[in-house]
N, C-alpha and C positions, 0 to 999 in steps of 0.2 A: 504494500500500500504506500503510495507516494503522497506525502502530506505537505500542506502549505507551510512555508517558513517566513512569511512576510513580516510578521511582528518581531520575530527573533532577529531577522536580518536588519530591520530598521533600528531596533534597540542596539545591536552591536555596532552598526555604522556610526551611531552617535557617540560611542564610547571606545572606539578602537585605540585611541591614544592613551587610554588608561584602563586596560583590561582588568586590573585588580582594584576593586573598590576599597576605600579606606575612610576612616573618620578624620575630622579636622584635628590637627596636632599629632598626626601619625609620626612615629619615631623615625629617625634617620635611617635605621636599619631596614624598616619596612619600605621606606621610600626607595632605598637601594635595590631591594628585591623587585619592587614595582617597576622601576626604570629598566632593569635588566629584562624583565618579562615583556615590557612594552616593546623594547628593541627586537626581541625574538619574534614578536607577532607582526610588527610594522615593517621590519627590515630583516626577514628571515634569511635571505641570501647573504647579507652582510654578516649577520650573527653566526651562521653556521660555517661560513668561509673562515672566519677567525678561529672558530673551534677546531676546524679541520687542520690547522697548522700544528696541532699537537700529534698528528699522525704522519708517518713517513709515506710519501707517495712515489711510485715509480714514474707515473705520468700525471701531471696536473689535470684536474677536471676541466671540461669545456663548459659545463653548466652546473651551478650549485643545485638548482632545483629544476628538473625537467617535468613540465606539466603538459607536455604534448599529447599524452594519452590518459588524461585525467578521467576517472579518479585513481588510476594506477600511476601515482607519482613516483619519480625516481630521484634520488639524491646523488650528487657528485657524478653525474653522467659524463662519460668520457675519461674519467680518472682511472688509473690502474694502481693497485697496491696489493698487499697480501697481509691478511690478519695475523697469521702465524709469525711472519717476519716482525710485525709490530709488537707482538706479545712476547717474543723470545729473542730472535736473532739480534735485533738492534740494541738490546740491553747488554748482550755479550760484546758486541762491537764497541759499545760506549765504555767498556771497561768494568761493567758490573757483573761479570760472569760468576764471581764467587759469592754473590748475594743469594740468600735462600729465596727461591721462587715459590715453591710449594712446601709447606710444613705438614707432613702427614702425621696425624694423631689418631690412633686406633685403640681405645680402651677395651674394645671387645676382643682384640688379639694381643693386647699388652705390647704394642709396638709403636714406636715413634721415630721418625727420621726426617731430615730435611733434604731437599733436592735443589741444588743451585741452578741458576740460569744456564750455566755451562753444561751441567749434567742434563738439564731438561732439553737443551738443544740437541745433545747427542742422542737421547732416547727418541725424541720426536722425529729427527731426520732419518734415523734408522727405520722406525716404524713406517714412515712415509715411503722409504725406499722399498720396504717389503710390499706395501700396497701397490706401488708402481710396478714391481716385478711380477705381480700376478695380474696386471692389466687394469688396475683401478686408475681411471683418468679423471680429468676435470669434468664435472657434471654428473659423474656416477654417484649413486647413493651408497652410503655405508651405515648400517644399523649398529648401534652400540648398546649392548644389554649387559651392564656391568654394575658392580657395587661401588662403594665410595673408596676407591683405591687410586693411587697416582696414575696408574696405567689408563684409567678412564680419561683423565685429562690429556695424557699423551695421545690417546686415540682421537680426541676432538681436534687437537692442534695438528696432528699429522694429516687429518682430512683437510683442514684449512690450508695446510702447506702445499698440497697438490691440487686444490680446487675441487676435491670430492665433497659432496654434500652429506653431512652427517645427520643422523636422526637418533638421538639418545632415547631409549625406552627405560623407564624406571624399573629397577630390578625387582620390585615388589609385585609387578603385574603378572597375572597368570598367563598361561600359554595362549589362550584364546585372544587376549588383548594384544599380545605380541604378534600373533598371526595377522590381525587386522592391519597393523602398522607395516608388516612385511609386504602384504599384498598391495598396500597403497604406495609405499615408497619404492618397491621393487629394487632392493639393494643387490649389488654385486658381491658384497662382503658383509659378514656379521662378525663383530668383535664381542666376545663374551668372556665369562670366567666360570670356573668350576662351581663357585659358590659365593654367597654373601653371608655375612655374620650378623645375626640379630641377638638381642639379649636372651631370647628364648632358645637360641642355638643356631646351628649351621643350616642355611637354606640352600639346597642344591639348585643351581641354575641350569646346568647342562640338560637334565631331563626335561625341564620346561622348554628350553630351546629346541630340543629334538622333537618334542610334541608339537610345538608351534610350526616347525618346518614341515612336519608330516601333514599338518592341517592346511598349510599354505598352498594357494594355487600358483604362487610365484616360486620358481626354482632358484635357490641361492647357490652360487657356484663355490663359495669359499667361506669357511668359518675359522677364525683364529681364536683359540681358547687359552686364557690365562689359568694355569693350574695353581691353586693355592694349597698351602700345606695342610689346611684343615680338612680338605676333601679333594681327592684326585678324580678328575673326570675321565670317562672312557671316550676316546677319540675315534671317530669313524673314518676308515680309510677313504682316500680320494678327496673328501670334502673338508675334514678338520685338520688343523695343524696346531702344534704346541707353540704358544706365544714366545716363550724364552728361546726356544731352539730356532724358530723362524727369524726372529728379529736379530738374534746374535750374528747370523750370517748374511744379513741384508746390507746393501750399500747405503751410505748416506745420500740424501738427495736435497737439492736446494729448493727454495720457495719458487712457486710458479706465479708470475704476475697475473693478477685477475682484474677483471672489470669491477669497479666499485659496486655495480649493480648486480653482479653475479651472486647467486644464492650461497650463503655460508652454511645454513642448516635448516632442517625441518623439525619442528617440535609439535607433537600432537597434543591437542587439548580436547576435552570432552565436548561433544555436540549434543544438542537436545534430541537428535534422532537416534543417538546411540552410536552413530558412525563418527569416529574421531576426525577432528579438523586439523590439517597439517599446516601450521603457521610457518610461513617462509620469512627468513631474515636475510638481508643482504650483507655484503662485506663492508663497504665503505661507510655507509651511514651508521651501521652498527658500531664500528670501531670509534667513530667520531663521537657519537652520543654517549657510549660507555665511558670513554676517557674523560669527557666533560663532566659526567655525573660523579665519577670517583672523586674529583677535586671539589666540585661545587656542592654536591649533596652530602657525600660521606666524609669529606675532609681528609682525603687520602692522597699523599704524594709519593713520589719515588722513594723507596726505602722504608716506608711505613708498613705496619702489619695490619691486615684486614681479615676479619673472619665472618663469613656468612655460613651460619649453622643450618645448612639445607642439604639437598641432595642434587647431584648433577642431572638426575632425571627430570628435574623441574626447571622452570625458567630462571629461578634465583641461582641455581647451580651453574647454568650456562653463563649468565651475565656477571655474577658476583663471586663465584668460586674460581672459575677459569678465566674468562676473557677480561672482565673489567680490571681486576687487580693487576694482572700481567701486562695489560696494555699500558699502564702507568708506571710499571717497574716496581710494584709493591710486592710484599710477601703475603701469600694467601694460605690460610689454614684449611686443610682438607681433613675433616673429622668423621671417623667411622664410629659412631656411637649415638647415644640418646641423651636428652637432658637429665633424665633420672634413670637409675638402674644400671648405669655403666660407669662407675659402680653406685653413685649416690648423687643427690641433688647439688653437690658442690663441684661436679666435674667441669661444668662450663666456666665457673669462676676461677678454678685452679688453672685451667688451660689459658684463659685470658691473662692471668698474672704471669704464668711461666713464659709465655711467648710475647709478652708486652703488646698485646693487641690494642690498637688505637681506637678503632671503630668496630663494633660488634653488631651483627644483624641476625635476628632470629624471628620466629613466629610467636604471636601471643599464646598459642597453644603450649609452646615450650615453657614459657614463663608461668602459665597456669599450672603446668605439671610440677614445676619446681616449687611453686607456692603451695600446692596441695601437700607435698611431702615435707616441705621446710617452711611453714608459715611464718616463723619468727626470724628466718634468715640466719639460723645458727651456723650453717655451712659457710657463711661468708666471714665468720670470725677468723681473724689472723691472716686473711688473704689481702695482699697488697694490690689494689686496683688503681693505683695512682696514675698508671700509664693509659688507662681507659678514658677516652674523652666523650664518646657518644655510644648510645645503644639505640638501634633501629629495629622497629617491629613492622612486619608486613605479612601478607598471605591471607589475611582475614581482618575484619574490623577489630580493632583493639578496644575492648571495653574500658571505661574509666577506672574501674577497680584494679584491673591488671596494670594499667599505666601508673596509677598512684602507688601501688605496692612496689613496683620496680623502682620508681623514683625514690621512694622512702628507703628501701634497702640498699640500693646501689649508690645513691647520692650522686647520680649522673643524669645528664639530659636524656630522656627517653623519648624517642621520636617515632611516632606512628607515620607511616607513609603508604600511599596507595598506587598500585599499578597492576598489570595483568600479563598473562602469557603473551597476549597479542602485542602489547606495547613494548615489552622487553626491558623497559627501564621505567623509573617512577614518573607518574603523571601528576601527582600532588605530593608535595614534601616540603620539609623545612631545609633550607639551604645552609647546612651547618658549616660548610667550608667557604661560604661567601657572605651570607646575610641572614643569620639565624633570627627568627621572629618568635613571638610569644607562643608557647605550647598551649593548645586548648584540648582538654581531654575529650576523646571521641572524634577528633578531627585529624586528618592527615595534613592539615595546614593548607597552603596555597598552591595554585597551579604552578607547576614547574615551567620555566622558560621553554618555549616551543609548543606548549599545549594551551589552547584556548578552550576552556571548559565552560559549558553552559548547562543549566538545568531547565528542562522543558516539560510541558504537559503533553498529553497524547496527540494534540494537534500541532505540536512543534512550536508553541508559543512559550517564550521565556517566562518562568514563574518568578514571583517576588522572593525577596530574601526570607529565609526560614520556611519556605513552602516547598514541600517535597515534589519531586518529579523524576523524569528519566535523565540520567547524566550522559551528555553527549560531548564530543570534541570536534571542533571545526576543522575541516580539511584545508590544506594538506596536513597529515600527521607529521611530526618532526622526524628527523633521521633516527634509525634504530628500531622503528616500529615495524609491524608486519607489512610486507609489500603485497601479499596476496595469500591465498590458500593453495597448497600444493596441487597443481594440475586441476584446479577447480575455481576459476575466476568468477564464475556465476554464483557459486555458493558464497564466495567472499563478499560480493555485492549484496546478495540476498540477506546474509547474516548480519552485516555491519553497516551497510551504506544505503539500503533502499528505503528504510522507514523514514529517515530524515535526510533528504537529498542535500549534499554539501556538508554532511556531518557524519562522524563515526559514532555508532551506537555502542556504548560500553557494555550494555546489559545490566548495569547497576542503577539502583535508585537511591536518591539522597537529596540533599539541599545545600545551599550556601547561605551563610549568615551575613549580617550587615557589613562585616569586615572582609568578605570574600573568602572566608574559610569554608572548605568543602567538608561535608559529612556524608559518608557512604553508609547507607542503612541496610540495604538488602539487594538481592538479585531480582531482576525483572522476570527472568525465566525460572525454570525449575531445576537449575543446577544446584547440587548440594556441595557446600564448602566444608569438607571434613579435614580439620586441622590444616587448612590452607590448600588441600588437594581438591580440585574441582571435579566432581563426579556426576554423571548424568543420571537423572531419575529414569529416563527411558532405558538406559542400559541395565539398571537394576531390575526393572520390570520385565525386560526381555529375558533375563536369567531366571527370575522366579517362575515365569510362565513355562520354562522348560520342564519343570517338575510335573510329573504325570498326574498329580492330584490337583494342580492349580488351574482354575479356569481363567481367571484374570487377576491382575495385581495393580496396586498403586503404591508408589513410594514417595515419601515426602521427607524433607530435612527438618528435624526438630532441634530445638536449642539444647546445647550440652555445655556444662560448666567448664569442661576441659578442652574439648575439640571445637567448640564454636557451634558446630552442627554435627549430627549423626543421622544416618538414614533410618527411617522407620517404615516397615512394609505392612500393608494390609492386603490379604489375599482372599479371593472368593474361591471356594473349593468346588470341584466337580461333584455332581450328585453321586451318592453311594460310597464316598470316601470314608474309610473306617479308621484312618490314622488318628491317634490321640494328639493333643496339642504339643506335648513335649517332643514326641517323635517327629512330628511335622516340622516344628521349629528347628530342631537340630539338623534335619535334612536340608532345609532351606538355607540355613546359615552356612552349612558345609558347601552347598552348591554355589553360593555367592563367593565364598572364599576361593573355591576352585576356579571359577570363571573370571572373576575380577581381581581377586587377590586380597590379602589381609589388610591392605591399605583402605579397603572399603569400610572397615569397622562396623560390619553389619551384624547386629545382635538383637534387634528389636523387630519382631514380626508376629502377627496374629491373624487368625482367620476371622472374617466377618461374613454375614449373610448376603450383604449387598453393598456396593460402592455408590457414593453420591455422584450423580452425573447430570449434565444438562440434557435437554430433550434431543439434542443432536449427538449425544454420546460422549461429550467431553467430560473427563473425570475432574471433579472440583478439588484439585490438589491444594490450591491456595487457600480455600476455605477450610480444608482439613488441617492445614498447617497452622492457621489462625486458632482453630479449636485446640490443637495440641499445645500451643504456646500461650493459651489463655489471652488471646488478642480479640479485640472487637471485630465483628464481621457482620455483613448483611447476607441474608439468605438470597441467593441469586434468583431473579425472576424466572429464569429459564430452567430452574431445577426440575428434574423429572419426578422425584419423590422426596419431599421434605423430611419424611420419617428416617431416611437414610442418615441424616446428620445426627440424629439421636443414637442410631446404631454405632456410628463412628465415635461419638463422644463417649459412650459407655465403654467401648473397647479401649479407647485411649486412656481413660481413667484407670481401668484395670492395669494398664501397662505403665502407669505412673506419670502420665502427662496431663491431659485435660483435667482441670479442677471441676469436680462434679457440681460445685456450687456456683460456678460462673455462668 
């Protein structure tokens, strides 16, 4: 549906010179932020050309912004560079080869060691040499299905070195999820490992990989497998090779000059249809934006130590474990462990102190887990955090309680910021390396330079301050954001650009206050945000309906004190089913774990006689979610059977959610 934007356009035209609103007497710091943001919106080509000088170019660009094929904008068209060269080689050439590039910390294996930029260059150039020797060339896809070990970073950088397009798949995903990504990306090579290590024990990856390849319609020619000491994998003749043996005999290879607009990677994110969307990131704009963000947002320069406590399978791991820190010559912590249980709630704080981390990035879920196990901050006693300057939280909305607890216990600035897999780097944040502004609990602060954020109603008209609406970003998006979806430009337009022409639909709802601070409150669609991991309700329902006893299913995200949201399933059983509730629930939980993986955190499911629907057959998930979370709601006029809402309420109450008295 294409909607009118006349009022929003008129309002924006009147205020283009001051996109960030402010009160009289605003501080010098906020004015500084405002002026920088205004320059990025009013003079984007000047702004980003200046930022691009922090990256080494083989050939200068002919156009900073190419809008000849709008809405498929391209940044730094005509320029040639290489992301791996900028992240690794140039630091060695500049004489910083002995600086630690990656500091591996693995409490689950009791192993820690540093990798210098010189050692990183040697590992990456040899791995790239192996890829080249088996015929992997520029534009070929490589799937990386690995745990949090340095070799995963080597794999990403080696792909970047030769222009292969990598697609990292989170190691916690089940075989079926891996299969869908293999079929879509059609890789020539898969890089994997024998196992991952979780607090619960060893997780064998190779059987999952073998099963995924058995299911896949695309034939993969080569698999390179890293055998870990905790579990040896059985290699299949012809297809599989041992990582250490193959790379040891491989030649070094130099970086291949790439067009700035060439794809760097594909990262799959959940779609509402259950079919994952392959977000495509380019080389040039990505490097420029990440280098800019490291300094301006995270306050990280060459030689500083940065830690993003995430996983390389997610966008945070791509942007701020591997590429961002290395592009600016920083040291990046690569942590194989959890905030609690490996071994205790003090693990994060001890790691920060030991390696003198300057800026730390984690999810609110991690802080809530630490708070749950150590409410008084006892594990902080005696730990010297004097080197820590900033704590950043993202991945889901940070509730005020979590923010205030962190500030109180750490005595450091705690910065909520908001972005998405699609954007690749922050959309709204506090510029801690340039012009820090006041922290407001519940808000990720102001629009980052390059992003023009508006909040609109369903008709596309800009809403007033403190009024909720759909959060949109005016095109063109800045460098570093998605350029399209992998081999599906129509879906890119349909998913993000068609509802509000000239604007990118974030899929989030929220509001801006009178100072221009943004507040993200919920998802517009039915994506469930489990501890920062976006999972599709459609995918859950698809899996539940595979069970022979289930006729139909509905899954909603309900509030959870630790994870933000967790999935809750309601199923309608086929007639004549004799399974008892406990038996059915165990089977359904096992099925979801098998098909989607433990990351789904699926433990809440119950049978109901009937699901609430509209007359056209649409399941009323939003209404059910409101009931579960004790939110106000109106009975939709199109409901087929109002009595079904009482059925759902009674079931949810038994499950510990909907308050029977509301």
